[in-house]
C-alpha positions as CSV (number, residue, x, y, z in Angstrom):
1,M,3.7,33.1,-138.5
2,S,7.4,33.9,-138.2
3,S,6.5,36.9,-136.2
4,L,4.6,34.7,-133.8
5,K,7.5,32.3,-133.4
6,F,9.8,35.2,-132.7
7,K,7.5,36.5,-129.9
8,D,7.3,32.9,-128.5
9,K,11.1,32.7,-128.4
10,K,11.3,36.1,-126.9
11,L,8.8,35.1,-124.2
12,I,10.7,31.9,-123.5
13,L,14.0,33.7,-123.2
14,S,12.3,36.3,-120.9
15,Q,10.9,33.6,-118.6
16,F,14.3,31.8,-118.6
17,S,16.0,35.0,-117.6
18,K,13.6,35.6,-114.8
19,T,13.9,32.0,-113.5
20,K,17.7,32.3,-113.7
21,N,17.6,35.6,-111.6
22,I,15.3,34.0,-109.0
23,S,17.6,31.0,-108.8
24,L,20.6,33.3,-108.3
25,V,18.8,35.3,-105.6
26,T,17.8,32.0,-103.9
27,V,21.4,30.8,-103.9
28,L,22.6,34.1,-102.7
29,I,20.1,34.2,-99.8
30,A,21.0,30.6,-98.8
31,T,24.7,31.4,-98.9
32,C,24.3,34.5,-96.8
33,T,22.1,32.5,-94.3
34,A,24.7,29.8,-94.0
35,I,27.5,32.3,-93.5
36,G,25.4,34.2,-90.9
37,I,24.7,31.0,-89.0
38,Y,28.4,30.1,-89.0
39,L,29.6,33.5,-87.9
40,F,26.9,34.7,-85.5
41,I,25.5,31.6,-83.8
42,P,27.8,30.9,-80.8
43,S,29.5,27.5,-80.9
44,S,29.2,25.2,-77.9
45,K,33.0,25.1,-78.0
46,L,33.0,28.7,-76.7
47,R,31.2,27.7,-73.6
48,A,32.6,27.0,-70.1
49,K,35.9,25.2,-69.7
50,Y,36.9,26.4,-66.2
51,Q,38.2,23.8,-63.7
52,L,37.5,24.2,-60.0
53,P,40.6,24.7,-57.9
54,P,41.8,21.9,-55.5
55,Q,41.7,24.3,-52.5
56,I,39.4,27.2,-51.5
57,S,39.8,29.3,-48.4
58,L,36.6,29.8,-46.3
59,S,36.1,32.2,-43.4
60,E,35.9,30.5,-40.0
61,W,36.8,27.1,-41.4
62,K,40.1,25.4,-41.9
63,F,40.6,23.6,-45.2
64,Q,41.5,19.9,-44.9
65,S,41.3,18.2,-48.3
66,S,39.5,18.0,-51.6
67,N,38.9,15.5,-54.4
68,P,37.0,15.3,-57.7
69,L,33.5,13.9,-57.4
70,D,32.5,10.6,-58.9
71,K,31.5,10.8,-62.6
72,L,28.2,9.1,-62.0
73,Y,27.5,11.7,-59.3
74,V,28.3,14.8,-61.2
75,N,26.2,14.0,-64.3
76,R,26.6,16.9,-66.7
77,A,29.0,19.1,-64.7
78,I,32.0,20.6,-66.4
79,S,34.1,20.4,-63.2
80,S,33.3,19.2,-59.7
81,Q,35.1,19.0,-56.3
82,R,34.3,17.9,-52.8
83,Y,35.9,20.2,-50.2
84,I,36.3,19.2,-46.5
85,Y,36.8,21.8,-43.7
86,K,37.1,21.7,-40.0
87,S,36.1,24.3,-37.4
88,T,38.0,25.1,-34.2
89,N,35.9,22.6,-32.3
90,E,36.7,19.8,-34.8
91,E,33.2,20.0,-36.5
92,V,33.5,18.8,-40.2
93,L,31.9,20.7,-43.1
94,Q,31.5,19.1,-46.5
95,I,30.9,21.1,-49.6
96,D,30.1,19.5,-53.0
97,L,30.6,22.1,-55.8
98,L,29.5,21.4,-59.4
99,Y,30.3,23.8,-62.2
100,I,27.5,23.4,-64.7
101,N,26.5,25.0,-68.0
102,G,22.7,24.6,-68.0
103,I,19.6,25.5,-66.0
104,V,19.7,23.8,-62.6
105,K,16.4,23.0,-60.9
106,V,17.7,22.4,-57.4
107,P,15.0,20.1,-56.1
108,Q,15.1,17.9,-59.2
109,Y,18.9,17.8,-59.2
110,L,19.0,16.8,-55.5
111,L,16.5,14.1,-56.4
112,D,18.7,12.9,-59.3
113,L,21.6,12.7,-56.8
114,G,19.6,10.7,-54.3
115,L,19.6,13.5,-51.7
116,N,16.0,14.7,-52.0
117,S,13.2,12.3,-51.2
118,S,9.7,12.4,-49.7
119,K,11.4,12.0,-46.2
120,N,13.6,15.0,-46.8
121,R,11.2,18.0,-46.9
122,L,12.9,21.0,-48.5
123,V,12.6,24.3,-46.7
124,N,12.8,27.2,-49.1
125,R,14.6,30.3,-47.8
126,Y,15.6,33.7,-49.1
127,A,18.3,36.1,-47.8
128,Q,19.0,39.6,-49.2
129,E,22.7,38.9,-49.1
130,T,22.6,35.8,-51.2
131,G,19.2,35.0,-52.8
132,H,17.2,31.7,-52.7
133,Y,18.4,28.4,-51.2
134,V,16.9,25.3,-49.6
135,L,17.5,23.6,-46.3
136,F,16.9,19.9,-45.6
137,S,18.1,17.0,-43.5
138,D,18.3,13.2,-43.1
139,Q,18.9,11.2,-40.0
140,K,22.6,12.2,-39.7
141,R,23.2,15.4,-41.6
142,A,21.8,18.9,-42.2
143,Y,22.1,20.3,-45.8
144,L,22.0,23.6,-47.6
145,S,21.8,23.8,-51.4
146,S,21.5,26.4,-54.1
147,C,22.7,27.6,-57.5
148,I,25.2,30.5,-57.5
149,N,24.5,32.6,-60.6
150,P,27.1,34.5,-62.6
151,R,25.0,37.6,-62.0
152,G,22.1,38.2,-59.6
153,G,21.1,36.3,-56.5
154,S,21.3,32.5,-56.0
155,T,18.4,30.5,-57.4
156,I,16.6,27.1,-56.8
157,T,14.0,27.1,-59.6
158,E,14.1,27.5,-63.4
159,D,11.8,30.6,-63.2
160,Q,14.2,32.3,-60.7
161,F,17.2,31.4,-62.9
162,M,15.6,32.7,-66.1
163,Q,14.5,35.9,-64.4
164,N,18.1,36.6,-63.5
165,R,19.2,35.9,-67.1
166,N,16.6,38.2,-68.6
167,T,17.4,40.9,-66.0
168,Y,21.2,40.8,-66.1
169,D,22.2,39.2,-69.4
170,I,20.1,41.0,-72.1
171,N,22.2,44.2,-72.5
172,P,23.9,45.9,-75.4
173,E,27.4,44.7,-74.6
174,R,26.3,41.0,-74.4
175,I,24.1,41.3,-77.5
176,I,27.1,42.6,-79.5
177,S,29.3,39.7,-78.2
178,Y,26.5,37.3,-79.1
179,L,26.4,38.7,-82.7
180,L,30.1,38.3,-83.0
181,G,29.8,34.7,-81.9
182,T,32.0,35.0,-78.8
183,T,29.3,34.2,-76.2
184,D,25.8,32.9,-75.7
185,L,23.0,35.4,-75.4
186,R,22.2,34.2,-71.9
187,D,24.8,33.0,-69.5
188,T,23.4,29.7,-68.2
189,R,26.3,28.7,-66.0
190,C,25.8,27.8,-62.4
191,L,27.9,26.9,-59.4
192,F,25.7,24.2,-57.8
193,T,26.5,24.0,-54.1
194,I,25.6,21.3,-51.6
195,M,27.0,22.0,-48.1
196,S,26.4,19.8,-45.1
197,I,27.4,19.1,-41.5
198,S,26.6,16.3,-39.0
199,L,23.8,16.6,-36.6
200,E,24.6,16.5,-32.9
201,D,24.1,13.1,-31.4
202,N,22.8,13.2,-27.8
203,N,21.1,9.9,-26.8
204,E,21.2,10.9,-23.1
205,S,18.5,13.6,-23.7
206,N,15.1,12.8,-22.1
207,N,13.3,14.4,-25.1
208,L,14.9,13.1,-28.3
209,D,12.5,15.0,-30.6
210,A,13.2,18.3,-28.9
211,Q,16.9,17.5,-28.9
212,K,16.9,16.7,-32.6
213,A,14.9,19.9,-33.5
214,N,17.3,22.0,-31.5
215,S,20.3,20.3,-33.1
216,L,18.8,20.8,-36.6
217,D,18.1,24.5,-35.9
218,K,21.7,25.1,-34.8
219,S,23.1,23.2,-37.8
220,Y,21.0,25.2,-40.2
221,Q,22.2,28.5,-38.6
222,K,25.8,27.4,-39.1
223,L,25.2,26.4,-42.7
224,E,23.4,29.7,-43.4
225,K,26.3,31.7,-41.9
226,T,28.8,29.7,-44.0
227,W,26.7,30.0,-47.1
228,I,26.8,33.8,-46.9
229,N,30.6,33.8,-47.0
230,W,30.8,31.1,-49.6
231,H,28.3,32.9,-51.9
232,K,30.1,36.2,-51.4
233,D,33.5,34.8,-52.4
234,W,32.2,33.1,-55.5
235,Q,30.2,36.0,-56.7
236,K,33.4,38.1,-56.7
237,N,35.4,35.3,-58.3
238,F,32.8,33.7,-60.6
239,P,34.6,31.8,-63.5
240,K,35.1,33.9,-66.6
241,N,34.6,30.9,-68.9
């Protein structure tokens, strides 16, 4: 009988020892996981903090003024500015620039800002020098809009943006920075641009529809030429943070 009790005690001690070891392993794993999350998952505090400059030079246009955009207008932008330029013939160019950390779907963002409606049909364009952009107009102005990426061509849809991120961001150098907690795995920053100029107003024309179409085409060409220079300058000087 005493021998049986001894075996029972031994078995109980053995089970207790196993349970204690399992508990210690569980605690150790939980601790390591917590430390790993703290060290290796990038903090949102590491994300973009750059503030847009009050003045930006632009080829073939003379800078006039700038001011921060209304908070209701900029939504989730880190920084935003409206820049005003004039050409040699006194034509006024307006550029709204929003520095955003997040995927920008240009058509939806324009809709949120009240610039894209069923009356303003977006014309999708692609240029080798810049990437994707959209053109549209209202009764008074012609517009060009796109998202300048930190790497790769400009984008207007989420699919285009993520394709750039997967192509240019997933590399050994960035993966190491990600594991060290100094950056996000994908760089989701964007310089969201909306540039516009006034349409020519010529009420003396006998064919107003033809006049408007011609004016719109000329305005689009000016915007596309300006967009190439604007995109080129920002690609070379994209914010580092």
